[in-house]
C-alpha positions in Angstrom: 10.2 -10.2 8.8 11.4 -10.8 5.2 10.5 -8.0 2.8 8.4 -9.1 -0.2 9.8 -8.3 -3.6 7.6 -6.2 -6.0 8.5 -3.9 -8.8 7.7 -0.2 -9.0 5.6 -1.1 -12.0 3.5 -3.5 -9.8 2.9 -0.7 -7.3 2.1 1.9 -9.9 -0.3 -0.5 -11.6 -2.0 -1.1 -8.3 -2.5 2.6 -7.8 -3.9 3.0 -11.3 -6.4 0.3 -10.6 -7.4 1.8 -7.3 -7.9 5.2 -9.1 -10.4 3.3 -11.3 -12.2 2.0 -8.3 -10.7 -1.5 -8.4 -10.2 -2.0 -4.6 -10.4 -5.3 -2.9 -11.5 -4.0 0.5 -12.1 -0.6 2.0 -10.9 -1.0 5.6 -12.1 2.5 6.6 -10.0 5.6 7.5 -8.5 5.8 4.0 -7.0 2.3 4.3 -7.5 -0.2 1.6 -6.6 -3.8 0.8 -5.3 -4.3 -2.7 -4.2 -7.6 -4.3 -1.1 -7.6 -6.5 -0.2 -10.5 -8.8 2.9 -12.6 -8.0 4.7 -13.4 -11.2 2.6 -15.9 -13.1 0.4 -16.9 -10.2 -2.0 -14.0 -10.6 -3.6 -11.9 -7.9 -5.4 -14.8 -6.2 -2.1 -16.4 -5.1 -0.1 -13.2 -5.0 0.5 -10.4 -2.5 -1.9 -8.5 -0.3 -1.1 -4.9 0.3 -2.5 -2.5 2.8 -2.5 1.0 1.4 -3.2 4.3 3.0 -4.5 6.5 0.2 -6.3 9.6 -0.9 -7.5 7.9 -4.1 -6.1 9.7 -7.2 -3.7 11.8 -5.1 -1.5 10.0 -2.5 -0.8 6.3 -2.0 1.3 4.8 0.9 2.0 1.1 0.8 2.0 0.4 4.5 2.1 -3.4 4.6 2.7 -6.2 2.2 2.3 -9.9 2.7 2.1 -13.0 0.6 -1.3 -14.8 0.8 0.5 -18.1 1.4 2.3 -16.7 4.4 -0.7 -14.9 6.1 -4.4 -14.8 5.3 -5.2 -11.3 6.8 -4.2 -8.6 9.2 -5.4 -8.7 12.8 -7.7 -6.1 14.4 -4.7 -4.6 16.3 -2.7 -4.3 13.1 -5.7 -2.6 11.3 -5.9 0.0 14.0 -2.2 0.7 13.9 -2.2 0.9 10.1 -5.1 3.3 10.1 -3.2 5.6 12.4 -0.1 5.3 10.3 -2.1 6.1 7.1 -3.7 9.1 8.9 -0.3 10.4 9.8 1.3 10.0 6.3 -1.8 11.4 4.5 -1.6 14.6 6.7 2.0 15.3 5.7 2.6 18.2 3.2 4.9 17.8 0.2 7.8 19.4 2.1 7.6 16.8 4.9 7.2 13.9 2.5 10.3 15.1 0.5 12.3 15.2 3.7 11.2 11.7 4.7 12.2 10.4 1.2 15.6 12.2 1.4 16.2 10.7 4.8 15.4 7.2 3.5 12.3 6.8 5.8 10.0 6.6 2.7 10.7 5.3 -0.8 9.1 7.2 -3.6 7.8 5.2 -6.6 7.5 6.8 -10.0 4.5 8.9 -11.2 1.2 7.4 -12.2 
């Protein structure tokens, strides 16, 4: 699958919005849907992200899709993403740093 292009600033802004309670859908299990604008099209025609998060503390962008390519995630995808979020959220700072150093995770700047 083609990776969708977003800037670090887009992701940071999405986290800031989530910290303020601006979440598009709470999918349960610390998993949220968050819309992100696509250039000049705005959020409505932009990207949908699935984020595993402890709001205000840790955010993991687990899945990104353009609305014009896919309308939503399936039930099976939701279950898998909840499990992935649970796993990432449980990692301590040492484990997260190791995953970043190994290239398994990409760290985005501070909020």
